[in-house]
C-alpha positions as a Markdown table, in Angstrom:
| # | Residue | x | y | z |
|---|---|---|---|---|
| 1 | Unk | -33.8 | -6.6 | -29.0 |
| 2 | Unk | -31.6 | -9.6 | -28.7 |
| 3 | Unk | -30.0 | -8.3 | -25.6 |
| 4 | Unk | -33.3 | -7.8 | -23.9 |
| 5 | Unk | -34.4 | -11.4 | -24.7 |
| 6 | Unk | -31.3 | -12.7 | -23.1 |
| 7 | Unk | -32.4 | -11.2 | -19.7 |
| 8 | Unk | -35.9 | -12.4 | -20.1 |
| 9 | Unk | -34.8 | -16.0 | -20.6 |
| 10 | Unk | -33.5 | -16.1 | -17.0 |
| 11 | Unk | -36.5 | -15.8 | -14.6 |
| 12 | Unk | -34.2 | -16.0 | -11.5 |
| 13 | Unk | -32.2 | -13.0 | -12.7 |
| 14 | Unk | -35.4 | -11.0 | -13.3 |
| 15 | Unk | -36.8 | -11.8 | -9.9 |
| 16 | Unk | -33.5 | -10.7 | -8.3 |
| 17 | Unk | -33.4 | -7.6 | -10.4 |
| 18 | Unk | -36.8 | -6.6 | -9.2 |
| 19 | Unk | -35.4 | -6.1 | -5.6 |
| 20 | Unk | -32.4 | -4.1 | -6.7 |
| 21 | Unk | -32.5 | -0.6 | -5.3 |
| 22 | Unk | -30.7 | 2.4 | -6.7 |
| 23 | Unk | -27.8 | 1.7 | -4.3 |
| 24 | Unk | -27.4 | -1.9 | -5.4 |
| 25 | Unk | -27.6 | -0.8 | -9.0 |
| 26 | Unk | -24.4 | 1.2 | -8.6 |
| 27 | Unk | -22.9 | -1.5 | -6.6 |
| 28 | Unk | -23.4 | -4.0 | -9.5 |
| 29 | Unk | -21.7 | -1.5 | -11.8 |
| 30 | Unk | -18.6 | -1.8 | -9.6 |
| 31 | Unk | -18.9 | -5.5 | -9.5 |
| 32 | Unk | -18.2 | -5.7 | -13.2 |
| 33 | Unk | -14.6 | -4.6 | -12.4 |
| 34 | Unk | -14.0 | -7.5 | -10.0 |
| 35 | Unk | -12.3 | -10.9 | -10.7 |
| 36 | Unk | -15.2 | -12.8 | -9.0 |
| 37 | Unk | -17.1 | -12.2 | -12.1 |
| 38 | Unk | -15.0 | -14.8 | -13.8 |
| 39 | Unk | -16.3 | -17.4 | -11.3 |
| 40 | Unk | -19.8 | -17.1 | -12.6 |
| 41 | Unk | -21.3 | -19.5 | -15.1 |
| 42 | Unk | -21.0 | -18.5 | -18.7 |
| 43 | Unk | -24.7 | -17.6 | -18.8 |
| 44 | Unk | -24.7 | -15.5 | -15.7 |
| 45 | Unk | -21.5 | -13.9 | -16.8 |
| 46 | Unk | -23.1 | -13.0 | -20.1 |
| 47 | Unk | -25.9 | -11.3 | -18.2 |
| 48 | Unk | -23.4 | -9.1 | -16.4 |
| 49 | Unk | -21.4 | -8.3 | -19.5 |
| 50 | Unk | -24.6 | -7.2 | -21.4 |
| 51 | Unk | -25.5 | -5.1 | -18.4 |
| 52 | Unk | -22.1 | -3.5 | -18.3 |
| 53 | Unk | -22.3 | -2.6 | -22.0 |
| 54 | Unk | -25.5 | -0.7 | -21.5 |
| 55 | Unk | -24.3 | 1.5 | -18.5 |
| 56 | Unk | -22.4 | 4.8 | -18.6 |
| 57 | Unk | -18.8 | 3.9 | -19.2 |
| 58 | Unk | -17.5 | 6.9 | -17.3 |
| 59 | Unk | -19.3 | 5.9 | -14.2 |
| 60 | Unk | -18.0 | 2.4 | -14.6 |
| 61 | Unk | -14.4 | 3.6 | -14.9 |
| 62 | Unk | -14.9 | 5.8 | -11.8 |
| 63 | Unk | -16.1 | 2.8 | -9.8 |
| 64 | Unk | -13.1 | 0.8 | -10.8 |
| 65 | Unk | -10.9 | 3.7 | -9.8 |
| 66 | Unk | -12.5 | 3.9 | -6.3 |
| 67 | Unk | -12.0 | 0.1 | -5.8 |
| 68 | Unk | -8.3 | 0.5 | -6.8 |
| 69 | Unk | -7.8 | 3.4 | -4.4 |
| 70 | Unk | -9.5 | 1.7 | -1.5 |
| 71 | Unk | -7.0 | -1.2 | -1.7 |
| 72 | Unk | -4.3 | 1.0 | -0.3 |
| 73 | Unk | -4.5 | 3.7 | 2.4 |
| 74 | Unk | -2.3 | 6.7 | 3.0 |
| 75 | Unk | -0.8 | 6.8 | 6.4 |
| 76 | Unk | -0.4 | 9.8 | 8.6 |
| 77 | Unk | 3.2 | 10.9 | 9.4 |
| 78 | Unk | 4.4 | 12.8 | 12.5 |
| 79 | Unk | 7.8 | 14.6 | 12.5 |
| 80 | Unk | 10.0 | 14.1 | 15.6 |
| 81 | Unk | 10.4 | 17.8 | 15.9 |
| 82 | Unk | 7.6 | 19.8 | 14.4 |
| 83 | Unk | 9.5 | 23.1 | 14.6 |
| 84 | Unk | 12.6 | 21.8 | 12.8 |
| 85 | Unk | 13.2 | 22.5 | 9.1 |
| 86 | Unk | 14.3 | 19.1 | 7.9 |
| 87 | Unk | 16.3 | 18.8 | 4.7 |
| 88 | Unk | 14.2 | 15.8 | 3.8 |
| 89 | Unk | 10.4 | 16.1 | 4.0 |
| 90 | Unk | 7.9 | 13.3 | 3.7 |
| 91 | Unk | 5.0 | 13.6 | 1.3 |
| 92 | Unk | 3.1 | 10.4 | 2.1 |
| 93 | Unk | 3.4 | 6.8 | 3.3 |
| 94 | Unk | 1.5 | 3.9 | 1.9 |
| 95 | Unk | 1.4 | 0.4 | 3.4 |
| 96 | Unk | 0.7 | -2.6 | 1.2 |
| 97 | Unk | -1.2 | -4.6 | 2.5 |
| 98 | Unk | -2.8 | -2.8 | 5.3 |
| 99 | Unk | -3.1 | -4.2 | 7.9 |
| 100 | Unk | 0.2 | -6.1 | 7.6 |
| 101 | Unk | -0.2 | -9.9 | 7.4 |
| 102 | Unk | 2.4 | -12.0 | 9.2 |
| 103 | Unk | 4.4 | -14.5 | 7.2 |
| 104 | Unk | 3.8 | -12.4 | 4.1 |
| 105 | Unk | 5.9 | -9.5 | 2.6 |
| 106 | Unk | 4.7 | -6.0 | 3.5 |
| 107 | Unk | 5.9 | -2.9 | 1.7 |
| 108 | Unk | 6.1 | 0.6 | 3.1 |
| 109 | Unk | 6.3 | 3.1 | 0.2 |
| 110 | Unk | 7.6 | 6.5 | 1.5 |
| 111 | Unk | 7.5 | 9.3 | -0.9 |
| 112 | Unk | 9.9 | 12.1 | 0.1 |
| 113 | Unk | 11.7 | 15.2 | -1.1 |
| 114 | Unk | 15.3 | 16.2 | -0.3 |
| 115 | Unk | 16.4 | 19.8 | -0.6 |
| 116 | Unk | 20.0 | 18.9 | -1.0 |
| 117 | Unk | 22.2 | 16.2 | -2.5 |
| 118 | Unk | 22.9 | 13.3 | -0.2 |
| 119 | Unk | 26.4 | 11.7 | -0.6 |
| 120 | Unk | 26.1 | 9.1 | 2.2 |
| 121 | Unk | 24.8 | 8.4 | 5.6 |
| 122 | Unk | 22.6 | 6.0 | 7.5 |
| 123 | Unk | 19.0 | 5.2 | 8.2 |
| 124 | Unk | 18.0 | 4.3 | 11.7 |
| 125 | Unk | 14.7 | 2.4 | 12.3 |
| 126 | Unk | 13.0 | 2.0 | 15.6 |
| 127 | Unk | 9.8 | -0.1 | 16.1 |
| 128 | Unk | 7.6 | 0.0 | 19.1 |
| 129 | Unk | 4.7 | -2.3 | 20.0 |
| 130 | Unk | 1.9 | -0.5 | 22.0 |
| 131 | Unk | 4.6 | 2.1 | 22.9 |
| 132 | Unk | 7.2 | -0.5 | 24.0 |
| 133 | Unk | 10.5 | -0.6 | 21.9 |
| 134 | Unk | 10.8 | -4.0 | 20.3 |
| 135 | Unk | 13.3 | -3.5 | 17.5 |
| 136 | Unk | 16.1 | -1.2 | 16.2 |
| 137 | Unk | 18.1 | -1.4 | 13.1 |
| 138 | Unk | 20.7 | 0.8 | 11.3 |
| 139 | Unk | 21.5 | 0.7 | 7.6 |
| 140 | Unk | 24.1 | 2.4 | 5.4 |
| 141 | Unk | 22.1 | 4.5 | 2.9 |
| 142 | Unk | 24.7 | 3.8 | 0.1 |
| 143 | Unk | 24.3 | 0.1 | 0.6 |
| 144 | Unk | 20.7 | 0.4 | -0.4 |
| 145 | Unk | 20.8 | 3.0 | -3.1 |
| 146 | Unk | 23.2 | 4.5 | -5.6 |
| 147 | Unk | 24.9 | 7.6 | -4.0 |
| 148 | Unk | 24.8 | 10.5 | -4.2 |
| 149 | Unk | 21.1 | 11.3 | -4.2 |
| 150 | Unk | 20.3 | 14.4 | -6.1 |
| 151 | Unk | 18.0 | 17.1 | -4.7 |
| 152 | Unk | 14.4 | 16.3 | -5.6 |
| 153 | Unk | 11.8 | 13.6 | -5.2 |
| 154 | Unk | 12.6 | 10.0 | -4.2 |
| 155 | Unk | 10.8 | 7.0 | -2.9 |
| 156 | Unk | 11.9 | 4.9 | 0.1 |
| 157 | Unk | 10.5 | 1.4 | -0.4 |
| 158 | Unk | 10.8 | -0.6 | 2.8 |
| 159 | Unk | 9.9 | -4.3 | 2.6 |
| 160 | Unk | 9.4 | -6.5 | 5.6 |
| 161 | Unk | 8.3 | -10.1 | 6.2 |
| 162 | Unk | 7.2 | -10.9 | 9.7 |
| 163 | Unk | 7.1 | -14.5 | 11.1 |
| 164 | Unk | 3.7 | -16.1 | 11.9 |
| 165 | Unk | 4.2 | -15.8 | 15.7 |
| 166 | Unk | 4.4 | -11.9 | 15.6 |
| 167 | Unk | 1.6 | -10.6 | 17.8 |
| 168 | Unk | -1.1 | -8.7 | 16.2 |
| 169 | Unk | -1.8 | -5.1 | 17.2 |
| 170 | Unk | -0.7 | -1.5 | 16.8 |
| 171 | Unk | 3.0 | -0.7 | 16.0 |
| 172 | Unk | 4.9 | 2.5 | 15.5 |
| 173 | Unk | 7.8 | 2.8 | 13.1 |
| 174 | Unk | 10.2 | 5.7 | 13.7 |
| 175 | Unk | 12.8 | 6.4 | 11.0 |
| 176 | Unk | 15.7 | 8.8 | 11.2 |
| 177 | Unk | 18.0 | 9.6 | 8.2 |
| 178 | Unk | 21.4 | 11.1 | 8.7 |
| 179 | Unk | 24.1 | 12.3 | 6.3 |
| 180 | Unk | 27.7 | 11.1 | 6.4 |
| 181 | Unk | 28.5 | 13.9 | 8.9 |
| 182 | Unk | 25.8 | 12.5 | 11.2 |
| 183 | Unk | 23.6 | 15.5 | 10.6 |
| 184 | Unk | 20.0 | 14.6 | 10.9 |
| 185 | Unk | 18.2 | 15.0 | 7.5 |
| 186 | Unk | 14.8 | 13.9 | 8.7 |
| 187 | Unk | 13.0 | 12.1 | 11.6 |
| 188 | Unk | 9.5 | 10.9 | 11.4 |
| 189 | Unk | 7.2 | 8.2 | 12.6 |
| 190 | Unk | 3.9 | 6.5 | 11.6 |
| 191 | Unk | 1.6 | 3.8 | 12.9 |
| 192 | Unk | 0.8 | 0.5 | 11.2 |
| 193 | Unk | -1.2 | -2.5 | 12.2 |
| 194 | Unk | -0.5 | -6.2 | 12.1 |
| 195 | Unk | -3.6 | -8.3 | 11.6 |
| 196 | Unk | -4.2 | -11.8 | 12.9 |
| 197 | Unk | -2.1 | -14.5 | 11.1 |
| 198 | Unk | -3.9 | -16.9 | 9.0 |
| 199 | Unk | -3.1 | -20.5 | 9.7 |
| 200 | Unk | 0.2 | -21.6 | 8.2 |
| 201 | Unk | 3.9 | -22.0 | 9.0 |
| 202 | Unk | 6.6 | -19.4 | 9.2 |
| 203 | Unk | 8.3 | -18.5 | 5.9 |
| 204 | Unk | 11.9 | -19.7 | 5.8 |
| 205 | Unk | 12.4 | -19.0 | 9.5 |
| 206 | Unk | 12.7 | -15.2 | 9.0 |
| 207 | Unk | 12.9 | -13.2 | 12.2 |
| 208 | Unk | 11.0 | -10.1 | 13.0 |
| 209 | Unk | 13.7 | -7.7 | 11.9 |
| 210 | Unk | 13.4 | -5.3 | 9.0 |
| 211 | Unk | 15.0 | -7.3 | 6.3 |
| 212 | Unk | 15.2 | -4.9 | 3.4 |
| 213 | Unk | 15.4 | -1.2 | 3.0 |
| 214 | Unk | 15.8 | 0.3 | -0.5 |
| 215 | Unk | 15.8 | 3.9 | -1.7 |
| 216 | Unk | 14.4 | 4.0 | -5.2 |
| 217 | Unk | 15.6 | 7.2 | -7.0 |
| 218 | Unk | 14.3 | 8.2 | -10.5 |
| 219 | Unk | 17.1 | 8.2 | -13.0 |
| 220 | Unk | 16.5 | 11.9 | -13.7 |
| 221 | Unk | 17.3 | 12.8 | -10.1 |
| 222 | Unk | 20.6 | 10.9 | -9.8 |
| 223 | Unk | 23.8 | 12.9 | -9.7 |
| 224 | Unk | 26.2 | 11.6 | -12.3 |
């Protein structure tokens, strides 16, 4: 009964609640998961907390999960040669944040599987802006990760910081991985977007090149 009295003591809350439809009811459930709740006054926050305690906890957790998943998006991958049987295959690509924000780090998480151990080689990156090549970079695989790479799963984590003057729009990143004998292990591409830059200065004068490439291999998959 004490909890019900708490709601009745706030006429504004009750008037607002009278107009809440079934859709908005579930929206408020998800709202409990969000940091803006902390910005409410202590009294208003107490109303939401009591409301959260009364609802189905499984649905609440599910709403939180959906909010978390929506913060990142899986990106479609295209192989350079659809008929070729690549030794390294790509499972998924995730970009955080998406779209990329200039002046701030962006991470490209590429989950892949290699069918053979990789003892060395290189990674070649080509970037195109609306189909026009704008950047190319080659990296030694073993400079970025402990070699050899054992057969199995691994994650390529690519981090990039673009200057504030980088034009917004649609970009395509093509990545080719070769072994130490220059045999192509994989070749694929994916699209990403750069949003409009928020007002501010460039970060440490960084240019638009890809500044970091790191292959993160689980310990269990490394060849000793």
